[in-house]
Every structure is written in structure tokens, then in C-alpha cells.
C-alpha positions as YAML, in Angstrom:
chain: A
units: angstrom
residues:
- id: 1
  name: MET
  ca: [-8.58, -17.26, 1.99]
- id: 2
  name: THR
  ca: [-5.15, -18.07, 0.59]
- id: 3
  name: VAL
  ca: [-3.32, -15.23, -1.49]
- id: 4
  name: PRO
  ca: [0.09, -15.39, -3.68]
- id: 5
  name: LEU
  ca: [1.91, -12.82, -2.25]
- id: 6
  name: PHE
  ca: [4.69, -10.68, -4.28]
- id: 7
  name: PRO
  ca: [6.99, -8.88, -1.43]
- id: 8
  name: LEU
  ca: [8.61, -5.50, -2.02]
- id: 9
  name: PRO
  ca: [11.21, -3.43, -0.33]
- id: 10
  name: ASN
  ca: [10.05, -0.30, 0.51]
- id: 11
  name: LEU
  ca: [6.62, -0.20, -0.78]
- id: 12
  name: VAL
  ca: [3.14, 0.02, 0.89]
- id: 13
  name: LEU
  ca: [0.06, -0.43, -1.47]
- id: 14
  name: PHE
  ca: [-2.85, 1.51, -0.17]
- id: 15
  name: PRO
  ca: [-6.64, 0.93, -1.20]
- id: 16
  name: GLY
  ca: [-7.29, 2.75, -4.36]
- id: 17
  name: VAL
  ca: [-3.59, 3.57, -5.27]
- id: 18
  name: VAL
  ca: [-2.91, 2.33, -8.80]
- id: 19
  name: LEU
  ca: [0.41, 0.87, -9.12]
- id: 20
  name: PRO
  ca: [2.96, -0.14, -11.78]
- id: 21
  name: LEU
  ca: [4.60, -2.90, -11.86]
- id: 22
  name: TYR
  ca: [7.49, -5.04, -13.78]
- id: 23
  name: VAL
  ca: [7.65, -8.42, -13.50]
- id: 24
  name: PHE
  ca: [10.67, -10.20, -14.08]
- id: 25
  name: GLU
  ca: [11.90, -13.04, -11.53]
- id: 26
  name: GLN
  ca: [10.71, -16.55, -12.48]
- id: 27
  name: ARG
  ca: [8.54, -16.82, -9.57]
- id: 28
  name: TYR
  ca: [6.80, -13.70, -9.87]
- id: 29
  name: ARG
  ca: [6.14, -14.39, -13.46]
- id: 30
  name: ALA
  ca: [4.23, -18.10, -12.17]
- id: 31
  name: LEU
  ca: [2.33, -15.94, -9.85]
- id: 32
  name: LEU
  ca: [0.98, -13.50, -12.73]
- id: 33
  name: ALA
  ca: [0.17, -16.29, -14.84]
- id: 34
  name: ASP
  ca: [-1.79, -17.82, -12.15]
- id: 35
  name: THR
  ca: [-3.46, -14.43, -11.11]
- id: 36
  name: GLN
  ca: [-4.17, -13.92, -14.54]
- id: 37
  name: THR
  ca: [-5.84, -17.57, -14.76]
- id: 38
  name: SER
  ca: [-7.59, -17.71, -11.49]
- id: 39
  name: GLY
  ca: [-9.04, -13.58, -12.14]
- id: 40
  name: GLU
  ca: [-7.95, -13.50, -8.14]
- id: 41
  name: PRO
  ca: [-6.47, -10.71, -6.55]
- id: 42
  name: PHE
  ca: [-2.48, -11.18, -4.78]
- id: 43
  name: GLY
  ca: [-0.96, -9.58, -2.20]
- id: 44
  name: ILE
  ca: [1.57, -7.17, -1.54]
- id: 45
  name: VAL
  ca: [3.48, -7.07, 1.01]
- id: 46
  name: GLN
  ca: [6.59, -5.25, 1.98]
- id: 47
  name: ILE
  ca: [9.67, -6.36, 3.12]
- id: 48
  name: VAL
  ca: [10.53, -5.08, 6.25]
- id: 49
  name: GLU
  ca: [14.13, -6.70, 7.05]
- id: 50
  name: THR
  ca: [16.66, -6.62, 3.92]
- id: 51
  name: SER
  ca: [19.36, -8.18, 5.83]
- id: 52
  name: GLU
  ca: [20.26, -11.35, 3.22]
- id: 53
  name: ASP
  ca: [21.78, -13.11, 5.99]
- id: 54
  name: VAL
  ca: [20.83, -16.49, 4.93]
- id: 55
  name: ALA
  ca: [20.17, -17.82, 8.42]
- id: 56
  name: MET
  ca: [17.04, -15.49, 8.56]
- id: 57
  name: PRO
  ca: [14.02, -17.34, 6.07]
- id: 58
  name: PHE
  ca: [12.44, -15.11, 3.09]
- id: 59
  name: HIS
  ca: [9.13, -14.92, 5.42]
- id: 60
  name: GLU
  ca: [10.28, -13.71, 8.58]
- id: 61
  name: ARG
  ca: [11.72, -10.95, 6.16]
- id: 62
  name: VAL
  ca: [8.21, -9.69, 5.00]
- id: 63
  name: SER
  ca: [5.22, -7.78, 6.65]
- id: 64
  name: LYS
  ca: [2.33, -9.61, 8.09]
- id: 65
  name: VAL
  ca: [0.37, -7.22, 6.97]
- id: 66
  name: GLY
  ca: [-0.35, -5.96, 3.28]
- id: 67
  name: THR
  ca: [-3.28, -5.02, 0.58]
- id: 68
  name: LEU
  ca: [-4.48, -7.64, -2.19]
- id: 69
  name: ALA
  ca: [-3.53, -6.34, -5.62]
- id: 70
  name: HIS
  ca: [-5.91, -6.47, -8.53]
- id: 71
  name: LEU
  ca: [-4.80, -6.75, -11.68]
- id: 72
  name: ARG
  ca: [-5.87, -4.32, -14.32]
- id: 73
  name: GLN
  ca: [-3.44, -4.18, -17.07]
- id: 74
  name: ALA
  ca: [-0.99, -6.43, -18.25]
- id: 75
  name: GLU
  ca: [1.50, -6.74, -20.87]
- id: 76
  name: THR
  ca: [3.60, -9.76, -21.87]
- id: 77
  name: HIS
  ca: [7.33, -9.24, -23.46]
- id: 78
  name: GLU
  ca: [8.80, -11.28, -25.76]
- id: 79
  name: ASP
  ca: [11.64, -11.82, -23.60]
- id: 80
  name: GLY
  ca: [8.86, -13.13, -20.84]
- id: 81
  name: THR
  ca: [8.80, -10.52, -18.60]
- id: 82
  name: SER
  ca: [5.94, -8.16, -17.97]
- id: 83
  name: THR
  ca: [4.58, -4.95, -17.39]
- id: 84
  name: ILE
  ca: [1.25, -4.87, -14.97]
- id: 85
  name: VAL
  ca: [-0.91, -2.64, -13.48]
- id: 86
  name: VAL
  ca: [-2.44, -3.21, -10.51]
- id: 87
  name: VAL
  ca: [-4.75, -1.26, -7.94]
- id: 88
  name: GLY
  ca: [-5.03, -1.17, -4.19]
- id: 89
  name: GLY
  ca: [-7.79, -3.04, -2.65]
- id: 90
  name: GLU
  ca: [-8.73, -4.70, 0.89]
- id: 91
  name: ARG
  ca: [-6.19, -4.85, 3.86]
- id: 92
  name: PHE
  ca: [-5.34, -8.13, 5.28]
- id: 93
  name: THR
  ca: [-3.27, -9.85, 7.73]
- id: 94
  name: VAL
  ca: [-1.22, -12.73, 7.35]
- id: 95
  name: GLN
  ca: [-2.39, -15.99, 9.40]
- id: 96
  name: ASP
  ca: [0.19, -18.76, 7.83]
- id: 97
  name: PHE
  ca: [2.56, -18.82, 4.83]
- id: 98
  name: ASP
  ca: [2.08, -20.86, 1.95]
- id: 99
  name: PHE
  ca: [5.15, -22.47, 0.73]
- id: 100
  name: SER
  ca: [3.47, -25.11, -2.14]
- id: 101
  name: CYS
  ca: [4.08, -22.63, -5.00]
- id: 102
  name: PRO
  ca: [7.02, -21.17, -6.70]
- id: 103
  name: TYR
  ca: [6.41, -18.10, -5.02]
- id: 104
  name: LEU
  ca: [5.12, -17.01, -1.65]
- id: 105
  name: SER
  ca: [1.66, -17.52, -0.66]
- id: 106
  name: ALA
  ca: [-0.52, -17.09, 2.70]
- id: 107
  name: ASP
  ca: [-3.74, -18.08, 4.29]
- id: 108
  name: VAL
  ca: [-5.03, -14.18, 5.11]
- id: 109
  name: ASP
  ca: [-7.99, -12.74, 6.97]
- id: 110
  name: LEU
  ca: [-9.28, -8.97, 5.53]
- id: 111
  name: TRP
  ca: [-8.85, -6.34, 8.08]
- id: 112
  name: PRO
  ca: [-11.18, -3.59, 6.91]
- id: 113
  name: LEU
  ca: [-10.60, -0.35, 8.63]
- id: 114
  name: GLU
  ca: [-12.59, 0.61, 12.27]
- id: 115
  name: ASP
  ca: [-16.02, 2.12, 11.36]
- id: 116
  name: ALA
  ca: [-15.81, 6.16, 12.52]
- id: 117
  name: PRO
  ca: [-18.31, 6.70, 15.50]
- id: 118
  name: PRO
  ca: [-20.88, 8.77, 15.47]
- id: 119
  name: GLY
  ca: [-20.17, 12.48, 15.10]
- id: 120
  name: GLU
  ca: [-16.79, 11.60, 14.41]
- id: 121
  name: GLN
  ca: [-16.86, 11.89, 10.71]
- id: 122
  name: GLU
  ca: [-16.42, 15.68, 10.72]
- id: 123
  name: VAL
  ca: [-13.41, 15.36, 12.48]
- id: 124
  name: VAL
  ca: [-12.38, 12.77, 9.79]
- id: 125
  name: GLN
  ca: [-13.51, 15.22, 6.96]
- id: 126
  name: ALA
  ca: [-11.51, 18.25, 8.73]
- id: 127
  name: SER
  ca: [-8.50, 16.03, 8.90]
- id: 128
  name: ALA
  ca: [-8.40, 15.00, 5.71]
- id: 129
  name: ARG
  ca: [-8.70, 18.59, 4.69]
- id: 130
  name: LYS
  ca: [-5.66, 19.46, 6.48]
- id: 131
  name: LEU
  ca: [-3.05, 16.80, 5.44]
- id: 132
  name: LEU
  ca: [-4.39, 17.89, 2.04]
- id: 133
  name: SER
  ca: [-3.78, 21.07, 2.79]
- id: 134
  name: ASP
  ca: [-0.06, 20.19, 4.02]
- id: 135
  name: LEU
  ca: [0.73, 18.19, 1.10]
- id: 136
  name: LEU
  ca: [0.05, 21.12, -0.84]
- id: 137
  name: ARG
  ca: [2.54, 23.20, 1.32]
- id: 138
  name: LEU
  ca: [5.24, 20.28, 1.16]
- id: 139
  name: ARG
  ca: [4.84, 20.40, -2.79]
- id: 140
  name: PRO
  ca: [4.17, 23.71, -4.34]
- id: 141
  name: ALA
  ca: [5.48, 22.87, -7.76]
- id: 142
  name: GLU
  ca: [3.09, 20.30, -8.27]
- id: 143
  name: ALA
  ca: [0.07, 22.35, -6.33]
- id: 144
  name: GLU
  ca: [-2.08, 22.47, -9.70]
- id: 145
  name: LEU
  ca: [-1.81, 18.61, -10.30]
- id: 146
  name: ILE
  ca: [-2.36, 17.28, -6.71]
- id: 147
  name: ARG
  ca: [-5.10, 19.69, -6.97]
- id: 148
  name: ALA
  ca: [-6.82, 18.27, -9.95]
- id: 149
  name: ASN
  ca: [-6.33, 14.40, -8.98]
- id: 150
  name: ALA
  ca: [-7.14, 14.67, -4.89]
- id: 151
  name: PRO
  ca: [-9.47, 12.28, -4.44]
- id: 152
  name: GLU
  ca: [-12.82, 13.80, -1.86]
- id: 153
  name: ASP
  ca: [-13.08, 10.61, -0.07]
- id: 154
  name: PRO
  ca: [-10.89, 10.90, 2.91]
- id: 155
  name: MET
  ca: [-9.68, 6.68, 2.96]
- id: 156
  name: LEU
  ca: [-8.61, 7.33, -0.82]
- id: 157
  name: LEU
  ca: [-7.52, 11.15, 0.45]
- id: 158
  name: ALA
  ca: [-4.90, 9.37, 2.57]
- id: 159
  name: SER
  ca: [-4.12, 6.85, 0.23]
- id: 160
  name: PHE
  ca: [-3.28, 9.45, -2.34]
- id: 161
  name: ALA
  ca: [-1.03, 11.11, 0.63]
- id: 162
  name: ALA
  ca: [0.67, 8.32, 1.39]
- id: 163
  name: ASN
  ca: [2.22, 7.95, -1.97]
- id: 164
  name: LEU
  ca: [3.10, 11.69, -2.16]
- id: 165
  name: LEU
  ca: [4.17, 12.88, 1.71]
- id: 166
  name: PRO
  ca: [8.62, 13.61, 1.16]
- id: 167
  name: GLY
  ca: [10.05, 12.01, 3.14]
- id: 168
  name: LEU
  ca: [8.13, 9.21, 4.33]
- id: 169
  name: SER
  ca: [9.59, 6.31, 5.00]
- id: 170
  name: GLY
  ca: [8.73, 2.28, 4.79]
- id: 171
  name: GLN
  ca: [8.11, 1.84, 8.12]
- id: 172
  name: GLN
  ca: [5.71, 5.12, 8.30]
- id: 173
  name: ARG
  ca: [3.83, 3.99, 5.00]
- id: 174
  name: GLU
  ca: [3.56, 0.80, 7.30]
- id: 175
  name: ASP
  ca: [2.58, 2.25, 10.42]
- id: 176
  name: ALA
  ca: [-0.24, 4.00, 8.22]
- id: 177
  name: LEU
  ca: [-2.01, 0.80, 6.31]
- id: 178
  name: ARG
  ca: [-1.72, -0.66, 10.36]
- id: 179
  name: ALA
  ca: [-3.68, 2.15, 11.52]
- id: 180
  name: PRO
  ca: [-7.22, 0.44, 12.86]
- id: 181
  name: GLY
  ca: [-9.43, 3.09, 11.92]
- id: 182
  name: LEU
  ca: [-9.54, 6.10, 9.52]
- id: 183
  name: LEU
  ca: [-8.69, 9.05, 11.63]
- id: 184
  name: ASP
  ca: [-5.87, 6.68, 13.19]
- id: 185
  name: ARG
  ca: [-4.41, 6.59, 9.49]
- id: 186
  name: LEU
  ca: [-4.78, 10.38, 8.84]
- id: 187
  name: ASP
  ca: [-3.31, 11.06, 12.20]
- id: 188
  name: VAL
  ca: [-0.14, 9.07, 11.85]
- id: 189
  name: LEU
  ca: [0.52, 10.25, 8.18]
- id: 190
  name: MET
  ca: [-0.10, 14.22, 9.85]
- id: 191
  name: GLY
  ca: [2.24, 13.25, 12.14]
- id: 192
  name: ALA
  ca: [4.78, 12.52, 9.55]
- id: 193
  name: VAL
  ca: [4.70, 16.50, 7.92]
- id: 194
  name: PRO
  ca: [8.07, 17.93, 9.39]
- id: 195
  name: ARG
  ca: [7.39, 19.93, 12.72]
- id: 196
  name: ASP
  ca: [8.62, 23.16, 10.58]
- id: 197
  name: MET
  ca: [5.69, 22.79, 8.44]
- id: 198
  name: LYS
  ca: [3.29, 21.93, 11.41]
- id: 199
  name: LEU
  ca: [4.34, 25.77, 12.50]
- id: 200
  name: MET
  ca: [3.65, 27.80, 9.41]
- id: 201
  name: ASN
  ca: [0.02, 26.10, 9.61]
...
């Protein structure tokens, strides 16, 4: 499938995450208009190389792994800019870039998480509970709000935590998105918890 791409610096969209965006560049106004017409999602990929070196084409500075963004709300302002809300969907890998539109597009393959082997579900659940516990300890002032909004589904909880873990770098979020299975993703996120926090458990 071919999808428009919306590259963003230091941002990785995870499945199930609600993300507000402000669309102001002309090329992304065109992307939004085409998305609204087609009803299809676009893809969000992280800009992994922020160098402004003109010798490096823009498409070589974006990740080859991203997440489909499903448009949920869009409000266009008088100046032509828009405020939109998207929800993260399926993960994908870029196969080839497409330069036929004003914005960058790509032929992509969906990349679902590997199924957990029989007997691993309990480990996944335990890891998800541990990740939530770490998150609550790292953000004690927001503990009540986090508990109220934390999803029960381990995959959605991993997405939730990836957005809230303090100090998580763009590369660490990218590593979590690229993890082949859910347990791997949880392990990457727990590996980002500060060492002194781990020793408290």
C-alpha cells in the first residue's frame, strides 16, 4: 500500500495513542486535504537525522519504520492551517519512497507484532504491570491520573508508557516501536527506566 508520510522530529507514534497535530506547511496541508478526500490513513515517521546538510536528501533522514495515523478530528483555520487529532494504528516498514506528490509518500508493508508463544502471556502481563509500577514511581504527582487512564491491554499500556516515561529519547522510542514482539517492546521500555529506580523495586 502507498501512504503519505508526515515526518516529525523526535516523535514516534505508537498504536492506540491519540496525537494532536498542527498542520501549517503547504505540503502537509496538501497531505491533509488528500487524506480527507480518500478517508485513508497517513503515516508518521520520525526524522532520525536532523542535520541540515543539503547533500543528504530529506527521505534519507527519516525512519524506515512508522505507524499509520487515522484522522479523527480536523479543524481548518482562517489562515489555512489546521488542528487535527489522529490515533495510532498499525506499524509499517517503508519499502520504497514515492516522490510524485508535493509531500513524501512511500510504498509500505504492514508489520504486526509477533504473536506471543503459548505460555508467554503471563510473562507479558507481569511485564506490563511492572512497567506501570515503574511509571507510577517515576511520576508520583500524576499517579492518580495515570491509574485512571492506563489501559488494561498490555500492548496499549506499552504505547501509553512510551509516551509518558520521562527522559525517553527519540531513539529509545524508535527501538521500542521496532521491537519484534510485545514482550520485546516491554523489555525495551523497562530498560529505559533509570537504574536507581530499578534498585528501588
